[in-house]
N, C-alpha and C positions, 0 to 999 in steps of 0.2 A: 291453211293450205287447201287447195282444191285440185281436183282431177278433171281434165277435159280431153276430148279427142284431139289427136294430132291433126294438123292442117298443113297444106303445102307451104304456107307462109312461115312455118316453123323450121323449114329446111336448114337455113343457115344458123339459126340459134342452136338447134340440136347438134349440128356438125361442130360448132365451136365448143359447146358444152362437153361433147364426147372427147374432143381433142384435149381440152383443159383438164378434164377429170382423169383421163388415162395418164397424162403427163404429170399431174400433180399428186394423185393418190396411188396409182399403181407403180410408181417409181420405187417404192419400198420393196417390191417383190420382183421387179423385172428391170433389166438393164436398158440403157438408152437405145441400143439397136432394136431390141424387142418392142419398146414403146413406139419407135418411129415407124415400124412396119404395121403395128397394130392400129395406131392412130396417126396416119401421115398428115402433114400440113395441108397437102393438096388432095382433094377427094372429088369424085364425080357427083355433083349435087343433084343432077337429074336421077341418077341411079339410086342415090341415097333416098330421095323423096319417093321414088317409085316403090322401093322396098318397104317403106313405112305404109304406103297406101295399100299394099297387098296383105297387110296383117292388121290385127287389132293393135293400134298404136295410141298410146296415151301420154299426156304431158301432166306433170305435177307443177303447180304454180304457187308462188307465195307473193301476195300483193301484185298480181299481174305479171310477175316475172317467171319465166320457165326455169325451174330449178332441178328438173329431172325428166327423164323420159324412158319409155320401154315399149317393147312390142312382143306380141305372142301370136302364133298362128293357130288355126283350128285344131291341129293335131296336139296342141299343148306344148309346143316347142317355144320356150321363152328365149328370144334371140338377143336383143340388146336391152340393157338395163343399167342406167347411169344416173347418179345423183351428184349435183354440183358439190365440189369439195367443201364449201362453206356451209352446206346444209346436211352433211352426213351426220348421223347420230341424233337427228331431231325429229324422226318419225316420218319423213318424206318417203323413204324407201319402203317402209312397211305399208304406208297408205297406197303407194303406187303398185307394189307387188300384189296386194290384196285385190285392187281394182283390175289388174291384168289377169289374175287367176280367175276372177269372176266372168271374164270374157269367154271362157270355154266351159264345156259341160262339167257339171259338178263331179261326175265320176271319171273325168279325164285326168290321168296322171300328167304332171307338169315336168318337163325335162329342160335343163339348161346346161350350158357349158360355162362354169364359173371360174373366174380367175383365182389365183392364189389369194389375192386381196379380198375378193368377194365371198370366198368360201365360208368364213365364219358367220357372215350375215345370213346366208342361205340356210346354214345349219340352224340358226336361231329361228328361222321362219318355217322349220319343219321339213327341210330337205335332207336327204341322205346322200352320201357319196357313193355312186355306182362304181366309178373307177377314175383313176388319174390317167391323163393322156398327154402326149406331146403332139402339138399341132405345128405345122410348118407354114409360114407365109413369107413369100419372097426369099426363100432360102434360109429363113431365120426360124429356129425352133423355140417354142414356148410351152410351158406346162400349164394345163388347166384341169378342171375336174368335171366329169359328167355327173350331174346331180339330179335327183328325182324327188318330187313330192308325190307320194303315193296317195291317190284319192279314189282308186277303184278297189273293189274287193278282189283279192288275189287268192281266194280259197278255191279248192276244187279239183 
């Protein structure tokens, strides 16, 4: 497995991987209506690509095939983080997350909004749950968790 920077040519591959992963993996914790608004079949590819170009965005590959992706901004907000269903539990997530965390300052806390499904992974990676929340998209409510990896000294 190797990590590389996201490129505009990855737009459609990451869009498909996102859709497939959400609808394959997250269906154990979310209903069909929630999955459809979270990862709709049709998506604005230009907006998707632009959002990746505005962040530190990485791809994890296996034998030249993109098997996961993620992005983080300079503030330490980890936005998207998805690993292909066939490659979960094989180290790709750990490799990708560590590479994304290395994109921001060492003393910068990392914050993400983790799905019910992803929460155990983030706990294993040293994140703590700040709080649960209900987010609404297109009138559909979904539960997720604001999770933090504390990397700065909070004494004082």
